[in-house]
Legacy VTK file of the C-alpha trace (Angstrom):
# vtk DataFile Version 3.0
C-alpha trace
ASCII
DATASET POLYDATA
POINTS 222 float
92.234 -41.312 185.002
92.541 -40.369 181.323
94.804 -42.568 179.183
97.791 -40.659 177.812
98.095 -41.189 174.053
100.163 -39.540 171.357
98.616 -37.954 168.272
99.633 -40.923 166.116
98.216 -43.394 168.660
94.837 -41.635 168.653
94.755 -41.512 164.859
95.569 -45.226 164.746
92.778 -46.113 167.180
90.298 -43.964 165.244
91.253 -45.657 161.987
90.899 -49.152 163.466
87.443 -48.242 164.777
86.287 -46.925 161.394
87.699 -49.860 159.440
86.701 -52.611 161.871
83.008 -52.962 161.084
81.144 -55.265 163.504
84.328 -55.910 165.450
86.107 -57.526 162.497
89.897 -57.632 162.417
91.598 -54.939 160.348
94.489 -55.991 158.103
97.779 -54.188 158.686
98.047 -53.216 155.017
94.545 -51.741 155.009
95.338 -49.727 158.127
98.635 -48.485 156.682
96.854 -47.328 153.532
94.199 -45.475 155.539
96.832 -43.725 157.677
99.119 -43.110 154.672
102.155 -44.622 156.356
104.313 -47.682 155.682
103.253 -51.166 156.896
106.386 -51.217 159.067
105.338 -48.022 160.832
101.875 -49.449 161.492
103.297 -52.736 162.788
105.497 -50.877 165.297
102.524 -48.765 166.428
100.292 -51.814 166.866
102.892 -53.646 168.941
103.181 -50.595 171.186
99.397 -50.274 171.543
99.038 -54.019 172.192
101.601 -53.857 175.005
99.484 -51.139 176.652
96.237 -53.084 176.247
94.564 -50.886 173.623
94.432 -53.486 170.842
94.563 -57.225 170.248
97.158 -57.699 167.516
98.062 -60.944 165.733
100.987 -60.625 163.277
100.095 -61.540 159.676
96.390 -61.595 160.558
95.175 -58.249 161.780
94.160 -56.091 164.707
91.016 -55.285 166.663
90.320 -52.881 169.484
90.172 -54.004 173.089
87.415 -52.494 175.263
89.961 -49.932 176.487
91.012 -49.141 172.935
87.404 -48.820 171.752
86.631 -46.375 174.560
89.622 -44.236 173.637
88.849 -44.410 169.919
85.323 -43.148 170.540
86.692 -40.407 172.790
89.103 -39.304 170.059
86.330 -39.291 167.454
84.130 -37.281 169.819
86.860 -34.675 170.319
87.542 -34.398 166.577
83.877 -33.825 165.772
83.405 -31.261 168.551
86.417 -29.314 167.244
84.954 -29.509 163.729
81.733 -28.003 165.089
83.704 -25.205 166.761
85.508 -24.399 163.498
82.278 -24.461 161.508
79.760 -22.890 163.908
81.925 -20.378 165.755
84.700 -19.546 163.273
82.691 -19.805 160.081
84.737 -22.412 158.220
82.979 -24.453 155.523
81.975 -27.952 156.639
84.383 -29.555 154.173
87.324 -27.534 155.568
86.691 -28.388 159.215
87.994 -31.962 159.013
91.408 -30.904 157.716
91.829 -28.059 160.207
90.625 -29.971 163.280
93.544 -32.382 163.106
96.025 -29.534 163.518
95.231 -28.914 167.179
92.581 -31.311 168.506
95.185 -33.576 170.155
96.553 -30.715 172.290
93.135 -29.747 173.623
92.694 -30.219 177.412
89.657 -32.275 178.401
88.099 -29.357 180.267
88.306 -27.198 177.121
86.626 -29.936 175.062
83.836 -30.154 177.657
83.292 -26.374 177.652
83.311 -26.229 173.855
80.596 -28.881 173.745
78.401 -26.867 176.117
79.134 -23.567 174.331
78.066 -25.197 171.049
74.719 -26.133 172.672
75.573 -29.845 172.871
75.473 -30.682 169.128
74.424 -34.180 168.083
76.391 -34.294 164.821
79.589 -32.930 163.298
79.386 -30.537 160.298
79.596 -33.545 157.953
76.428 -35.027 159.430
77.998 -37.864 161.444
76.931 -38.393 165.087
79.091 -37.165 167.964
79.664 -40.088 170.357
78.317 -39.679 173.878
80.818 -38.771 176.583
80.517 -42.243 178.106
81.641 -43.812 174.821
78.312 -45.225 173.617
78.655 -47.026 170.297
77.680 -44.954 167.285
74.780 -46.075 165.079
75.533 -47.868 161.843
75.401 -45.515 158.856
74.898 -47.285 155.519
75.754 -45.726 152.154
72.968 -43.848 150.410
72.903 -46.471 147.680
71.815 -49.137 150.199
68.414 -47.459 150.565
65.297 -48.618 148.742
62.329 -46.698 147.277
60.268 -45.104 150.038
63.181 -44.878 152.483
63.917 -41.509 154.050
67.273 -40.542 155.550
69.559 -37.650 156.489
72.732 -37.137 154.457
76.297 -37.275 155.812
79.348 -36.616 153.626
82.901 -37.674 154.673
85.597 -35.027 154.756
87.765 -37.189 152.486
85.269 -36.886 149.607
86.724 -35.614 146.329
86.145 -31.823 145.992
84.662 -32.369 142.511
82.098 -34.760 143.997
81.300 -32.242 146.759
80.687 -29.537 144.139
78.371 -31.882 142.237
76.466 -32.719 145.432
76.106 -29.026 146.258
74.502 -28.427 142.864
71.943 -31.117 143.698
71.338 -29.742 147.195
72.834 -32.888 148.740
74.750 -31.418 151.646
75.199 -32.677 155.225
72.028 -32.613 157.300
69.628 -32.584 154.319
66.794 -35.099 154.447
66.122 -37.101 151.291
63.567 -39.655 150.134
64.327 -42.383 147.605
61.757 -42.234 144.821
63.239 -44.791 142.406
66.161 -47.195 142.259
66.997 -48.449 138.811
68.119 -52.103 138.513
71.585 -53.447 137.691
73.459 -50.758 139.655
71.429 -48.040 138.007
70.959 -44.535 139.434
68.815 -43.393 142.333
66.088 -40.789 141.959
65.894 -38.759 145.158
63.449 -36.182 146.459
65.561 -33.283 147.738
63.877 -30.102 149.003
60.843 -30.757 146.826
62.842 -31.569 143.680
63.722 -34.877 142.052
67.484 -35.406 141.680
69.297 -38.293 139.993
72.490 -39.705 141.493
74.579 -42.535 140.057
75.673 -45.612 141.981
79.318 -44.507 142.251
78.493 -41.184 143.908
75.624 -42.572 146.018
78.035 -45.153 147.467
80.299 -42.353 148.777
77.513 -40.672 150.775
76.301 -42.039 154.107
72.925 -41.691 155.750
71.231 -41.933 159.126
67.597 -42.226 160.065
65.836 -38.870 160.479
64.814 -37.798 163.957
61.218 -38.526 164.893
58.913 -35.510 164.362
LINES 1 223
222 0 1 2 3 4 5 6 7 8 9 10 11 12 13 14 15 16 17 18 19 20 21 22 23 24 25 26 27 28 29 30 31 32 33 34 35 36 37 38 39 40 41 42 43 44 45 46 47 48 49 50 51 52 53 54 55 56 57 58 59 60 61 62 63 64 65 66 67 68 69 70 71 72 73 74 75 76 77 78 79 80 81 82 83 84 85 86 87 88 89 90 91 92 93 94 95 96 97 98 99 100 101 102 103 104 105 106 107 108 109 110 111 112 113 114 115 116 117 118 119 120 121 122 123 124 125 126 127 128 129 130 131 132 133 134 135 136 137 138 139 140 141 142 143 144 145 146 147 148 149 150 151 152 153 154 155 156 157 158 159 160 161 162 163 164 165 166 167 168 169 170 171 172 173 174 175 176 177 178 179 180 181 182 183 184 185 186 187 188 189 190 191 192 193 194 195 196 197 198 199 200 201 202 203 204 205 206 207 208 209 210 211 212 213 214 215 216 217 218 219 220 221
């Protein structure tokens, strides 16, 4: 039986999952900032979710997902990314618009509609931003380091968060660094210096600040 969650509950679980790397506790203040609500609002939400067994919450310390909460967080992320694909692939919205629009109606989508959308989209593996769509059984998603963590010789596929500054997105577009593009690191200058990347046969230079805002995943085997 599917757990019944409100829109705010799903958004809270998604945020805890994204912020809680390696199962670490997420501070209430950090969560409130990510959700753009007051700490008091987050505290009330966490107490409610803890009572229902979705999170383990310790006041003045932080919160982490329970197995039930993690399963629901992954399910909510899966739904969001499938809806983004629908908006991008079927309705023609730009990849950087899909994130904003998906939140307007994804929470009201029946499960059977989500399942049919996934099939109609030919079972996509990633959202328009380049991030993986979790499996239906809630398999953990692979770790995606920032582009700047790569070293010379490394190859990876680019993913760009929807929250990225529009000016940064425009700059990345000029360089050809858009979601799904494969890059190779040619050089990495010392002392937080820039990266030199091979992008579509051209060498492009990206500074540490921008390269830290882009995420990457390993390319599929040929």
